[in-house]
MIVEXSE-485373 format. One record per residue (C-alpha): x, y, z; residue in three letters; residue number from 1. Coordinates in steps of 0.02 Angstrom, whole numbers, plus 50000, padded with zeros to 5 digits. Each point is the difference from the previous one (the first is absolute). Last residue first. Example, Ala and Ser with C-alpha at 12.3 -4.5 7.8 and 13.67 -1.06 7.14 Angstrom:
! residues 2
<atom u="50684" v="49947" w="50357" aa="SER" i="2"/>
<atom u="49931" v="49828" w="50033" aa="ALA" i="1"/>
This chain:
! residues 266
<atom u="48016" v="47807" w="50471" aa="UNK" i="266"/>
<atom u="50087" v="49938" w="50157" aa="UNK" i="265"/>
<atom u="49956" v="50139" w="50123" aa="UNK" i="264"/>
<atom u="50054" v="49970" w="50179" aa="UNK" i="263"/>
<atom u="50095" v="50164" w="50020" aa="UNK" i="262"/>
<atom u="49865" v="50095" w="49905" aa="UNK" i="261"/>
<atom u="49864" v="49927" w="50111" aa="UNK" i="260"/>
<atom u="50093" v="50068" w="50153" aa="UNK" i="259"/>
<atom u="50031" v="50170" w="49919" aa="UNK" i="258"/>
<atom u="49818" v="50033" w="49955" aa="UNK" i="257"/>
<atom u="49967" v="50165" w="49909" aa="UNK" i="256"/>
<atom u="50179" v="50043" w="49951" aa="UNK" i="255"/>
<atom u="50012" v="50163" w="49904" aa="UNK" i="254"/>
<atom u="50113" v="50010" w="49847" aa="UNK" i="253"/>
<atom u="50042" v="50172" w="49932" aa="UNK" i="252"/>
<atom u="50077" v="50055" w="49834" aa="UNK" i="251"/>
<atom u="49829" v="50065" w="49943" aa="UNK" i="250"/>
<atom u="49876" v="49901" w="50104" aa="UNK" i="249"/>
<atom u="49988" v="49812" w="50026" aa="UNK" i="248"/>
<atom u="49901" v="49920" w="50141" aa="UNK" i="247"/>
<atom u="50057" v="49836" w="50076" aa="UNK" i="246"/>
<atom u="49932" v="49835" w="50065" aa="UNK" i="245"/>
<atom u="49824" v="50016" w="49933" aa="UNK" i="244"/>
<atom u="50010" v="49841" w="49896" aa="UNK" i="243"/>
<atom u="49967" v="50103" w="49844" aa="UNK" i="242"/>
<atom u="50141" v="50118" w="50050" aa="UNK" i="241"/>
<atom u="50120" v="49854" w="50022" aa="UNK" i="240"/>
<atom u="49952" v="49937" w="49826" aa="UNK" i="239"/>
<atom u="50026" v="50173" w="49926" aa="UNK" i="238"/>
<atom u="50172" v="50004" w="50081" aa="UNK" i="237"/>
<atom u="50045" v="49834" w="49918" aa="UNK" i="236"/>
<atom u="49955" v="50068" w="49827" aa="UNK" i="235"/>
<atom u="50102" v="50158" w="50026" aa="UNK" i="234"/>
<atom u="50146" v="49897" w="50065" aa="UNK" i="233"/>
<atom u="49994" v="49893" w="49843" aa="UNK" i="232"/>
<atom u="50002" v="50155" w="49889" aa="UNK" i="231"/>
<atom u="50147" v="50073" w="50098" aa="UNK" i="230"/>
<atom u="50097" v="49840" w="49972" aa="UNK" i="229"/>
<atom u="50045" v="49895" w="50151" aa="UNK" i="228"/>
<atom u="50152" v="49994" w="50115" aa="UNK" i="227"/>
<atom u="49904" v="50041" w="50158" aa="UNK" i="226"/>
<atom u="50099" v="50156" w="50047" aa="UNK" i="225"/>
<atom u="50028" v="50065" w="49823" aa="UNK" i="224"/>
<atom u="49816" v="49974" w="49956" aa="UNK" i="223"/>
<atom u="49949" v="50091" w="50158" aa="UNK" i="222"/>
<atom u="50106" v="50149" w="49947" aa="UNK" i="221"/>
<atom u="49916" v="49999" w="49828" aa="UNK" i="220"/>
<atom u="49828" v="49989" w="50081" aa="UNK" i="219"/>
<atom u="50041" v="50159" w="50097" aa="UNK" i="218"/>
<atom u="50021" v="50018" w="50188" aa="UNK" i="217"/>
<atom u="49936" v="50123" w="50130" aa="UNK" i="216"/>
<atom u="49949" v="49886" w="50144" aa="UNK" i="215"/>
<atom u="49837" v="50006" w="50096" aa="UNK" i="214"/>
<atom u="49954" v="49900" w="50156" aa="UNK" i="213"/>
<atom u="50126" v="50051" w="50132" aa="UNK" i="212"/>
<atom u="50177" v="50002" w="49932" aa="UNK" i="211"/>
<atom u="50121" v="50089" w="50118" aa="UNK" i="210"/>
<atom u="50027" v="49844" w="50105" aa="UNK" i="209"/>
<atom u="50096" v="49914" w="49860" aa="UNK" i="208"/>
<atom u="50087" v="49846" w="50071" aa="UNK" i="207"/>
<atom u="49891" v="49981" w="50154" aa="UNK" i="206"/>
<atom u="49832" v="50053" w="49926" aa="UNK" i="205"/>
<atom u="50023" v="49892" w="49842" aa="UNK" i="204"/>
<atom u="49907" v="50101" w="49869" aa="UNK" i="203"/>
<atom u="50125" v="49972" w="49859" aa="UNK" i="202"/>
<atom u="49990" v="49813" w="50036" aa="UNK" i="201"/>
<atom u="49812" v="50000" w="49967" aa="UNK" i="200"/>
<atom u="50031" v="50075" w="49828" aa="UNK" i="199"/>
<atom u="50133" v="49870" w="49960" aa="UNK" i="198"/>
<atom u="49890" v="49855" w="50055" aa="UNK" i="197"/>
<atom u="49849" v="50065" w="49902" aa="UNK" i="196"/>
<atom u="50109" v="50016" w="49845" aa="UNK" i="195"/>
<atom u="50059" v="49821" w="50018" aa="UNK" i="194"/>
<atom u="49823" v="49938" w="50025" aa="UNK" i="193"/>
<atom u="49936" v="50091" w="49846" aa="UNK" i="192"/>
<atom u="50148" v="49941" w="49895" aa="UNK" i="191"/>
<atom u="49973" v="49814" w="50039" aa="UNK" i="190"/>
<atom u="50046" v="49910" w="50160" aa="UNK" i="189"/>
<atom u="50102" v="49848" w="50050" aa="UNK" i="188"/>
<atom u="50183" v="50035" w="49964" aa="UNK" i="187"/>
<atom u="50001" v="50190" w="50017" aa="UNK" i="186"/>
<atom u="49879" v="49985" w="50148" aa="UNK" i="185"/>
<atom u="50114" v="49886" w="50100" aa="UNK" i="184"/>
<atom u="50158" v="50099" w="49963" aa="UNK" i="183"/>
<atom u="49911" v="50163" w="50045" aa="UNK" i="182"/>
<atom u="49929" v="49929" w="50161" aa="UNK" i="181"/>
<atom u="50174" v="49944" w="50057" aa="UNK" i="180"/>
<atom u="50065" v="50173" w="49953" aa="UNK" i="179"/>
<atom u="49873" v="50092" w="50106" aa="UNK" i="178"/>
<atom u="50020" v="49884" w="50149" aa="UNK" i="177"/>
<atom u="50188" v="50031" w="49998" aa="UNK" i="176"/>
<atom u="49972" v="50188" w="49987" aa="UNK" i="175"/>
<atom u="49881" v="49998" w="50147" aa="UNK" i="174"/>
<atom u="50124" v="49903" w="50108" aa="UNK" i="173"/>
<atom u="50144" v="50114" w="49950" aa="UNK" i="172"/>
<atom u="49900" v="50157" w="50040" aa="UNK" i="171"/>
<atom u="49935" v="49932" w="50165" aa="UNK" i="170"/>
<atom u="50176" v="49954" w="50057" aa="UNK" i="169"/>
<atom u="50064" v="50169" w="49938" aa="UNK" i="168"/>
<atom u="49869" v="50095" w="50101" aa="UNK" i="167"/>
<atom u="50043" v="49901" w="50155" aa="UNK" i="166"/>
<atom u="50183" v="50044" w="49976" aa="UNK" i="165"/>
<atom u="49957" v="50185" w="49983" aa="UNK" i="164"/>
<atom u="49900" v="49993" w="50162" aa="UNK" i="163"/>
<atom u="50147" v="49919" w="50091" aa="UNK" i="162"/>
<atom u="50110" v="50145" w="49947" aa="UNK" i="161"/>
<atom u="50189" v="50017" w="50020" aa="UNK" i="160"/>
<atom u="50089" v="49864" w="49902" aa="UNK" i="159"/>
<atom u="49879" v="49997" w="49852" aa="UNK" i="158"/>
<atom u="49987" v="50189" w="49999" aa="UNK" i="157"/>
<atom u="50190" v="50013" w="49995" aa="UNK" i="156"/>
<atom u="50008" v="49867" w="49864" aa="UNK" i="155"/>
<atom u="49881" v="50102" w="49889" aa="UNK" i="154"/>
<atom u="50104" v="50157" w="50031" aa="UNK" i="153"/>
<atom u="50161" v="49907" w="49955" aa="UNK" i="152"/>
<atom u="49920" v="49925" w="49844" aa="UNK" i="151"/>
<atom u="49952" v="50171" w="49934" aa="UNK" i="150"/>
<atom u="49815" v="50049" w="49985" aa="UNK" i="149"/>
<atom u="49953" v="50043" w="49820" aa="UNK" i="148"/>
<atom u="49834" v="50087" w="49972" aa="UNK" i="147"/>
<atom u="49912" v="49999" w="49830" aa="UNK" i="146"/>
<atom u="49893" v="50132" w="49915" aa="UNK" i="145"/>
<atom u="49917" v="49929" w="49846" aa="UNK" i="144"/>
<atom u="49961" v="50041" w="49818" aa="UNK" i="143"/>
<atom u="49900" v="49850" w="49942" aa="UNK" i="142"/>
<atom u="50036" v="49814" w="49985" aa="UNK" i="141"/>
<atom u="50166" v="50027" w="50091" aa="UNK" i="140"/>
<atom u="50111" v="49847" w="49982" aa="UNK" i="139"/>
<atom u="50073" v="49888" w="50135" aa="UNK" i="138"/>
<atom u="50111" v="49861" w="49937" aa="UNK" i="137"/>
<atom u="50020" v="49837" w="50093" aa="UNK" i="136"/>
<atom u="50124" v="49894" w="50099" aa="UNK" i="135"/>
<atom u="50101" v="50137" w="50085" aa="UNK" i="134"/>
<atom u="50170" v="49938" w="50053" aa="UNK" i="133"/>
<atom u="50005" v="49915" w="50171" aa="UNK" i="132"/>
<atom u="50025" v="50073" w="50173" aa="UNK" i="131"/>
<atom u="49869" v="49882" w="50074" aa="UNK" i="130"/>
<atom u="49912" v="50133" w="50106" aa="UNK" i="129"/>
<atom u="50018" v="50131" w="49863" aa="UNK" i="128"/>
<atom u="49934" v="49879" w="49869" aa="UNK" i="127"/>
<atom u="49847" v="49964" w="50106" aa="UNK" i="126"/>
<atom u="49968" v="50185" w="50039" aa="UNK" i="125"/>
<atom u="49991" v="50045" w="49816" aa="UNK" i="124"/>
<atom u="49825" v="50076" w="49996" aa="UNK" i="123"/>
<atom u="49895" v="50141" w="50068" aa="UNK" i="122"/>
<atom u="49820" v="50046" w="49959" aa="UNK" i="121"/>
<atom u="49914" v="50165" w="50041" aa="UNK" i="120"/>
<atom u="49967" v="50046" w="49818" aa="UNK" i="119"/>
<atom u="49974" v="49845" w="49894" aa="UNK" i="118"/>
<atom u="50119" v="49851" w="49984" aa="UNK" i="117"/>
<atom u="49949" v="49881" w="49860" aa="UNK" i="116"/>
<atom u="50038" v="49815" w="50002" aa="UNK" i="115"/>
<atom u="50107" v="49861" w="49930" aa="UNK" i="114"/>
<atom u="49998" v="50032" w="49812" aa="UNK" i="113"/>
<atom u="50090" v="49872" w="49891" aa="UNK" i="112"/>
<atom u="50100" v="50048" w="49847" aa="UNK" i="111"/>
<atom u="50067" v="49897" w="49855" aa="UNK" i="110"/>
<atom u="50138" v="50084" w="49901" aa="UNK" i="109"/>
<atom u="50107" v="49847" w="49966" aa="UNK" i="108"/>
<atom u="50125" v="50058" w="50131" aa="UNK" i="107"/>
<atom u="49861" v="49988" w="50128" aa="UNK" i="106"/>
<atom u="49901" v="50139" w="50082" aa="UNK" i="105"/>
<atom u="49942" v="50040" w="50176" aa="UNK" i="104"/>
<atom u="49861" v="50110" w="50066" aa="UNK" i="103"/>
<atom u="49950" v="50119" w="50139" aa="UNK" i="102"/>
<atom u="49884" v="50138" w="49938" aa="UNK" i="101"/>
<atom u="49994" v="50175" w="50075" aa="UNK" i="100"/>
<atom u="49852" v="50119" w="50019" aa="UNK" i="99"/>
<atom u="49995" v="50185" w="50043" aa="UNK" i="98"/>
<atom u="50036" v="50102" w="50155" aa="UNK" i="97"/>
<atom u="50099" v="49961" w="50158" aa="UNK" i="96"/>
<atom u="50058" v="49828" w="49941" aa="UNK" i="95"/>
<atom u="50125" v="49927" w="50122" aa="UNK" i="94"/>
<atom u="50171" v="49920" w="49980" aa="UNK" i="93"/>
<atom u="50115" v="49924" w="50130" aa="UNK" i="92"/>
<atom u="50172" v="50040" w="49932" aa="UNK" i="91"/>
<atom u="50174" v="49927" w="49969" aa="UNK" i="90"/>
<atom u="49959" v="49842" w="49903" aa="UNK" i="89"/>
<atom u="50144" v="49964" w="49882" aa="UNK" i="88"/>
<atom u="49943" v="49991" w="49817" aa="UNK" i="87"/>
<atom u="49941" v="49837" w="49923" aa="UNK" i="86"/>
<atom u="49827" v="50059" w="49948" aa="UNK" i="85"/>
<atom u="49986" v="50188" w="49986" aa="UNK" i="84"/>
<atom u="49921" v="50138" w="50105" aa="UNK" i="83"/>
<atom u="49869" v="50135" w="49972" aa="UNK" i="82"/>
<atom u="50020" v="49973" w="49813" aa="UNK" i="81"/>
<atom u="49917" v="50117" w="49877" aa="UNK" i="80"/>
<atom u="49838" v="49964" w="49906" aa="UNK" i="79"/>
<atom u="49907" v="50148" w="50076" aa="UNK" i="78"/>
<atom u="50120" v="50126" w="50075" aa="UNK" i="77"/>
<atom u="50083" v="49973" w="50168" aa="UNK" i="76"/>
<atom u="50006" v="50150" w="50118" aa="UNK" i="75"/>
<atom u="50124" v="49967" w="50138" aa="UNK" i="74"/>
<atom u="49993" v="50014" w="50190" aa="UNK" i="73"/>
<atom u="50139" v="49975" w="50126" aa="UNK" i="72"/>
<atom u="49991" v="49929" w="50176" aa="UNK" i="71"/>
<atom u="50142" v="50049" w="50119" aa="UNK" i="70"/>
<atom u="49933" v="50155" w="50088" aa="UNK" i="69"/>
<atom u="49817" v="49948" w="50008" aa="UNK" i="68"/>
<atom u="50040" v="49824" w="50062" aa="UNK" i="67"/>
<atom u="50129" v="50063" w="50125" aa="UNK" i="66"/>
<atom u="49876" v="50125" w="50072" aa="UNK" i="65"/>
<atom u="49868" v="49864" w="50015" aa="UNK" i="64"/>
<atom u="50126" v="49892" w="50093" aa="UNK" i="63"/>
<atom u="50035" v="50144" w="50120" aa="UNK" i="62"/>
<atom u="49815" v="50034" w="50031" aa="UNK" i="61"/>
<atom u="49971" v="49816" w="50039" aa="UNK" i="60"/>
<atom u="49920" v="49886" w="49872" aa="UNK" i="59"/>
<atom u="49834" v="49913" w="50034" aa="UNK" i="58"/>
<atom u="49897" v="50072" w="49856" aa="UNK" i="57"/>
<atom u="50140" v="49999" w="49871" aa="UNK" i="56"/>
<atom u="49960" v="49829" w="49925" aa="UNK" i="55"/>
<atom u="49821" v="50056" w="49967" aa="UNK" i="54"/>
<atom u="50054" v="50142" w="49888" aa="UNK" i="53"/>
<atom u="49950" v="50172" w="50064" aa="UNK" i="52"/>
<atom u="50185" v="50043" w="50027" aa="UNK" i="51"/>
<atom u="50034" v="50000" w="49813" aa="UNK" i="50"/>
<atom u="49842" v="50094" w="49950" aa="UNK" i="49"/>
<atom u="50031" v="50134" w="50133" aa="UNK" i="48"/>
<atom u="50182" v="50019" w="49952" aa="UNK" i="47"/>
<atom u="49961" v="50025" w="49815" aa="UNK" i="46"/>
<atom u="50179" v="50004" w="49936" aa="UNK" i="45"/>
<atom u="50015" v="50131" w="49864" aa="UNK" i="44"/>
<atom u="49997" v="49937" w="49821" aa="UNK" i="43"/>
<atom u="50165" v="50001" w="49905" aa="UNK" i="42"/>
<atom u="50028" v="50154" w="49890" aa="UNK" i="41"/>
<atom u="49991" v="49970" w="49815" aa="UNK" i="40"/>
<atom u="50164" v="50021" w="49904" aa="UNK" i="39"/>
<atom u="49956" v="50015" w="49816" aa="UNK" i="38"/>
<atom u="49873" v="50138" w="50035" aa="UNK" i="37"/>
<atom u="50137" v="50114" w="50065" aa="UNK" i="36"/>
<atom u="50097" v="49996" w="49837" aa="UNK" i="35"/>
<atom u="49844" v="50045" w="49902" aa="UNK" i="34"/>
<atom u="49960" v="50145" w="50117" aa="UNK" i="33"/>
<atom u="50177" v="50068" w="49988" aa="UNK" i="32"/>
<atom u="49999" v="49991" w="49811" aa="UNK" i="31"/>
<atom u="49834" v="50095" w="49991" aa="UNK" i="30"/>
<atom u="50059" v="50132" w="50125" aa="UNK" i="29"/>
<atom u="50159" v="50032" w="49899" aa="UNK" i="28"/>
<atom u="49903" v="50016" w="49837" aa="UNK" i="27"/>
<atom u="49875" v="50122" w="50079" aa="UNK" i="26"/>
<atom u="50142" v="50106" w="50071" aa="UNK" i="25"/>
<atom u="50083" v="50010" w="49829" aa="UNK" i="24"/>
<atom u="49836" v="50055" w="49921" aa="UNK" i="23"/>
<atom u="49974" v="50135" w="50131" aa="UNK" i="22"/>
<atom u="50177" v="50066" w="49972" aa="UNK" i="21"/>
<atom u="49964" v="50028" w="49814" aa="UNK" i="20"/>
<atom u="50131" v="49920" w="49893" aa="UNK" i="19"/>
<atom u="50144" v="50103" w="49936" aa="UNK" i="18"/>
<atom u="50007" v="50021" w="49811" aa="UNK" i="17"/>
<atom u="50182" v="49977" w="49950" aa="UNK" i="16"/>
<atom u="50001" v="49849" w="50113" aa="UNK" i="15"/>
<atom u="50159" v="49983" w="50105" aa="UNK" i="14"/>
<atom u="49930" v="50032" w="50175" aa="UNK" i="13"/>
<atom u="49832" v="49911" w="49979" aa="UNK" i="12"/>
<atom u="50090" v="49848" w="49930" aa="UNK" i="11"/>
<atom u="50119" v="49997" w="50147" aa="UNK" i="10"/>
<atom u="49853" v="50008" w="50124" aa="UNK" i="9"/>
<atom u="49908" v="49859" w="49911" aa="UNK" i="8"/>
<atom u="50155" v="49891" w="49993" aa="UNK" i="7"/>
<atom u="50032" v="50030" w="50185" aa="UNK" i="6"/>
<atom u="49822" v="49948" w="50043" aa="UNK" i="5"/>
<atom u="50016" v="49839" w="49900" aa="UNK" i="4"/>
<atom u="50165" v="49956" w="50087" aa="UNK" i="3"/>
<atom u="49923" v="50029" w="50173" aa="UNK" i="2"/>
<atom u="49857" v="49881" w="49956" aa="UNK" i="1"/>
C-alpha cells in the first residue's frame, strides 16, 4: 500500500498538469479502504456468552478470569476449517455463533459426517484427554464465531473444579450415546429415520443447552450433516411434517415432539 501511495504522490509532482488535491485524496482513501478490508478484525470475545456456558457455572472467580483471559475467538467463514484431521490437539473448541460439522474423509474422497455442533456446543475434550492427534475435520457450515480454549486452561479446570469434571462426564456419556444411536440408525433406518436422529441430536439439552425447540438451519446444511442430497432431505422433512414431529418455516425447524422424534424409525 505504501508503494502505491508513493507512486501517486510522485505522479502528482511530475505531471505537467497537476492533479486536483481532492482527486488525490479520494484515490488515497480508496486504496486505504481496500487494504483495510483484506485484513478483517477478529471478533471481540463475548465474555457473557462464554461464562454463560453450562461448564462455567461452578467455576471460581479466579478460574473464570483465567478462562476469559486465555480463551481466543475467531471468525470462521462458511466452508472453512475450524480444525483439521491429524493436527495436534491444543484447544477445546466451542461454537459461540453458527454451525459446525464434524466429519472425516478417506484418500479416495469418501466423506462421512459424524454430527453437527450448533451454537453452545463444545467438542474435542476426548482428544485432549488422550493427547492424540485430531481424528476428524471440523468445517463451518455457515459463517461462525468459534472459541478456542488452550490445553493448559482446559487442564487447569480439570484439575481444579469438581463441577467441571461432572460436566465432562455428562458430556462424554451423552456423546457416546449419540454416536451409538447414529451407528444403529445408519445401518437399520431409511433417510427419514436418519434425519430424525440427526435433528433430535441437535436438540440434546446436555450437549447443546442453547437449543430449545427451534433451530435456524437450512435444508442444504441438513443435507451436509446427514449425508443425503438436498432433494432427499426435502422429501424426508415433508414426511416428518406429515407425522407432526416438526414444523418447517423459512430456514427454521421447530421440534413439536422431541421424544417421538428420538424414537422415530420412518
